C-alpha positions as CSV (number, residue, x, y, z in Angstrom):
1,X,11.5,2.4,11.2
2,X,14.6,0.2,11.7
3,X,16.1,-2.2,9.2
4,X,14.2,-5.3,10.6
5,X,10.9,-3.5,10.5
6,X,11.6,-2.4,6.9
7,X,12.5,-5.9,5.9
8,X,9.3,-7.3,7.6
9,X,7.2,-4.7,5.8
10,X,8.7,-5.6,2.4
11,X,8.2,-9.3,3.1
12,X,4.5,-8.6,3.9
13,X,4.0,-6.6,0.7
14,X,5.6,-9.4,-1.4
15,X,3.5,-12.0,0.4
16,X,0.3,-10.1,-0.3
17,X,1.3,-9.6,-3.9
18,X,1.7,-13.4,-4.3
19,X,-1.8,-14.1,-3.1
20,X,-4.4,-15.0,-5.7
21,X,-7.0,-12.5,-6.8
22,X,-10.2,-13.1,-4.9
23,X,-8.3,-13.7,-1.6
24,X,-9.8,-11.9,1.4
25,X,-7.2,-10.1,3.4
26,X,-7.8,-10.3,7.2
27,X,-7.0,-7.3,9.3
28,X,-3.8,-8.9,10.7
29,X,-2.4,-9.2,7.1
30,X,-3.0,-5.5,6.5
31,X,-1.3,-4.2,9.6
32,X,1.6,-1.9,8.8
33,X,0.9,-1.9,5.1
34,X,0.2,1.2,3.1
35,X,-2.7,0.3,0.8
36,X,-1.2,2.1,-2.2
37,X,1.5,-0.6,-2.2
38,X,-1.1,-3.1,-3.1
39,X,-2.5,-1.1,-6.0
40,X,-0.1,-1.4,-8.9
41,X,0.2,-1.8,-12.7
42,X,2.6,-4.0,-14.6
43,X,3.2,-5.2,-18.1
44,X,1.8,-8.4,-19.4
45,X,4.5,-11.0,-18.5
46,X,4.8,-14.6,-19.5
47,X,2.7,-15.8,-16.5
48,X,-0.2,-13.6,-17.5
49,X,0.2,-14.6,-21.1
50,X,-0.2,-18.3,-20.1
51,X,-3.4,-17.4,-18.2
52,X,-5.0,-15.5,-21.1
53,X,-3.8,-17.1,-24.3
54,X,-6.6,-18.9,-26.1
55,X,-9.2,-17.4,-23.7
56,X,-9.6,-13.6,-23.4
57,X,-6.5,-13.2,-25.7
58,X,-7.9,-15.3,-28.6
59,X,-5.9,-16.7,-31.5
60,X,-7.2,-13.9,-33.8
61,X,-6.6,-11.1,-31.2
62,X,-4.8,-8.2,-32.9
63,X,-4.1,-6.1,-29.8
64,X,-0.4,-6.1,-29.0
65,X,0.5,-7.3,-25.5
66,X,2.4,-4.0,-25.1
67,X,-0.9,-2.1,-25.4
68,X,-2.3,-3.9,-22.3
69,X,-1.5,-3.7,-18.6
70,X,-2.3,-6.0,-15.7
71,X,-3.7,-4.2,-12.7
72,X,-4.0,-5.4,-9.1
73,X,-6.2,-3.5,-6.7
74,X,-8.0,-3.9,-3.4
75,X,-11.8,-3.7,-3.1
76,X,-14.4,-4.2,-0.4
77,X,-16.5,-7.3,-1.0
78,X,-20.2,-7.6,-0.1
79,X,-19.3,-8.5,3.5
80,X,-17.3,-5.3,3.8
81,X,-14.0,-7.2,3.9
82,X,-10.8,-6.3,1.9
83,X,-10.4,-8.5,-1.1
84,X,-7.7,-8.7,-3.9
85,X,-8.9,-7.8,-7.4
86,X,-7.3,-7.9,-10.8
87,X,-8.0,-6.6,-14.3
88,X,-6.4,-6.3,-17.7
89,X,-6.9,-2.9,-19.2
90,X,-5.5,-0.8,-22.0
91,X,-2.3,1.0,-21.0
92,X,-3.8,4.4,-22.1
93,X,-6.3,4.3,-19.3
94,X,-4.3,2.2,-16.7
95,X,-3.5,5.1,-14.4
96,X,-7.0,6.4,-14.5
97,X,-8.4,2.9,-13.7
98,X,-6.0,2.5,-10.8
99,X,-7.1,5.8,-9.3
100,X,-10.8,4.9,-9.8
101,X,-10.4,1.7,-7.7
102,X,-8.4,3.5,-5.0
103,X,-11.3,6.0,-4.8
104,X,-13.9,3.2,-4.7
105,X,-11.9,1.3,-2.0
106,X,-11.6,4.5,0.1
107,X,-15.4,4.9,-0.2
108,X,-16.0,1.3,0.9
109,X,-17.8,0.7,-2.4
110,X,-18.9,-3.0,-2.6
111,X,-17.7,-5.2,-5.5
112,X,-18.4,-8.8,-5.0
113,X,-15.5,-10.3,-7.0
114,X,-12.9,-9.1,-9.6
115,X,-10.8,-11.8,-11.2
116,X,-9.7,-12.2,-14.8
117,X,-12.5,-13.3,-17.1
118,X,-10.2,-16.2,-18.1
119,X,-11.1,-17.8,-14.8
120,X,-14.5,-18.3,-16.5
121,X,-12.9,-19.4,-19.8
122,X,-13.5,-15.9,-21.1
123,X,-17.2,-16.7,-21.4
124,X,-18.9,-13.3,-20.8
125,X,-22.3,-14.7,-19.7
126,X,-20.7,-17.1,-17.2
127,X,-18.6,-14.3,-15.7
128,X,-21.5,-11.9,-15.5
129,X,-23.8,-14.6,-13.9
130,X,-21.1,-15.0,-11.2
131,X,-21.2,-11.2,-10.7
132,X,-17.5,-11.0,-11.6
133,X,-16.3,-7.5,-12.5
134,X,-13.9,-7.6,-15.5
135,X,-12.3,-5.7,-18.4
136,X,-10.3,-7.0,-21.3
137,X,-11.8,-9.7,-23.4
138,X,-11.3,-9.9,-27.2
139,X,-14.9,-10.4,-28.4
140,X,-17.8,-8.9,-30.3
141,X,-20.9,-7.3,-28.9
142,X,-23.5,-10.0,-28.1
143,X,-25.7,-10.7,-31.1
144,X,-23.7,-8.5,-33.5
145,X,-20.5,-8.4,-35.6
146,X,-19.4,-5.2,-33.9
147,X,-16.2,-5.4,-31.9
148,X,-16.6,-4.7,-28.2
149,X,-14.6,-2.0,-26.5
150,X,-13.6,-4.8,-24.1
151,X,-11.5,-6.1,-27.0
152,X,-9.1,-3.2,-26.6
153,X,-9.2,-3.1,-22.8
154,X,-11.1,0.2,-22.9
155,X,-14.2,-1.0,-21.0
156,X,-14.9,-2.3,-17.5
157,X,-18.0,-4.1,-16.2
158,X,-18.9,-3.6,-12.5
159,X,-21.1,-6.0,-10.5
160,X,-22.7,-7.2,-13.8
161,X,-25.3,-9.5,-12.2
162,X,-27.0,-6.5,-10.4
163,X,-26.3,-4.2,-13.3
164,X,-27.3,-6.2,-16.4
165,X,-27.3,-5.4,-20.1
166,X,-30.9,-4.8,-21.3
167,X,-32.2,-4.4,-24.8
168,X,-35.2,-5.1,-26.9
169,X,-34.9,-7.6,-29.8
170,X,-37.9,-8.4,-32.0
171,X,-40.2,-6.8,-29.5
172,X,-38.9,-8.9,-26.6
173,X,-36.8,-7.7,-23.7
174,X,-33.4,-9.5,-23.5
175,X,-31.5,-9.3,-20.3
176,X,-27.9,-10.5,-19.9
177,X,-27.0,-12.3,-17.7
178,X,-30.3,-14.1,-17.6
179,X,-30.1,-14.5,-13.9
180,X,-30.0,-10.7,-13.7
181,X,-33.5,-10.3,-15.1
182,X,-35.0,-9.2,-11.8
183,X,-32.4,-6.4,-11.6
184,X,-33.4,-4.9,-14.9
185,X,-36.2,-2.9,-13.2
186,X,-34.2,0.2,-12.0
187,X,-37.2,1.7,-10.2
188,X,-36.5,-0.7,-7.3
189,X,-33.9,-0.1,-4.6
190,X,-30.8,-2.2,-4.5
191,X,-27.5,-1.3,-2.8
192,X,-25.6,-2.8,-5.7
193,X,-27.2,-0.8,-8.5
194,X,-25.1,1.7,-10.3
195,X,-27.0,4.9,-10.7
196,X,-26.2,8.2,-12.2
197,X,-24.2,10.5,-9.9
198,X,-23.4,7.7,-7.3
199,X,-19.8,7.3,-6.2
200,X,-19.1,4.6,-8.9
201,X,-20.5,6.8,-11.7
202,X,-18.7,9.8,-10.5
203,X,-15.3,8.0,-10.1
204,X,-15.5,6.9,-13.7
205,X,-17.2,9.9,-15.4
206,X,-14.8,12.5,-14.0
207,X,-12.0,10.6,-15.6
208,X,-13.6,10.6,-19.0
209,X,-15.5,7.3,-19.0
210,X,-19.0,7.1,-20.3
211,X,-21.7,4.8,-18.7
212,X,-23.8,2.3,-20.6
213,X,-26.7,3.1,-18.4
214,X,-27.1,6.3,-20.4
215,X,-27.3,4.6,-23.8
216,X,-30.5,5.2,-25.8
217,X,-31.1,2.0,-27.9
218,X,-30.0,-0.4,-25.0
219,X,-28.9,-0.1,-21.4
220,X,-25.7,-1.6,-20.1
221,X,-25.8,-0.7,-16.5
222,X,-22.6,-2.5,-15.6
223,X,-20.5,-0.9,-18.4
224,X,-18.0,2.0,-18.3
225,X,-15.8,2.8,-21.3
226,X,-13.3,5.4,-22.4
227,X,-12.8,5.5,-26.2
228,X,-9.7,7.5,-27.0
């Protein structure tokens, strides 16, 4: 590769990195690029702080910025096209998470969208209803005073509309998001369901993550967490 080709490649990488999460990359934009160059981790800088402060990073958040990392990945959307994704995750699991999404991308695993939950004002139900996959959000488990593992960036929700949170409260089944109720029945077939031993489950579990679909008192089919 000559100097001009190297410079052109570097410019293409920088251009792709400047694109917003959710952007679909057409084939021409990917020519000559090594996909690993578009999977990366960085510290929480001032631009990211501006996006998350008062939203996922709430005023009472006690997690130091230095404990968190911003991750950019590629994923295949439901049309099979390459799309830019982003997450904020705990630095202790950042490398594992990057490897997970490389593996899922290589396997053409479909993820509809993956932008920071702050694009939905850090409203978990709104983000889930839009089938947005996300990670860090300083909050409590719905209906409880228990701090969520998302608060420390140790949990990731994948395709949450099709993999809802299901529990029984006062004898009544509660499904979140509400528009995911029809997907609470896991006996039905659906290409976006996460199931034990599928590629998504395997990618997370072999790196020490546990799956909410195996919980006893409730089921959180979208949820993977790694508690150190």
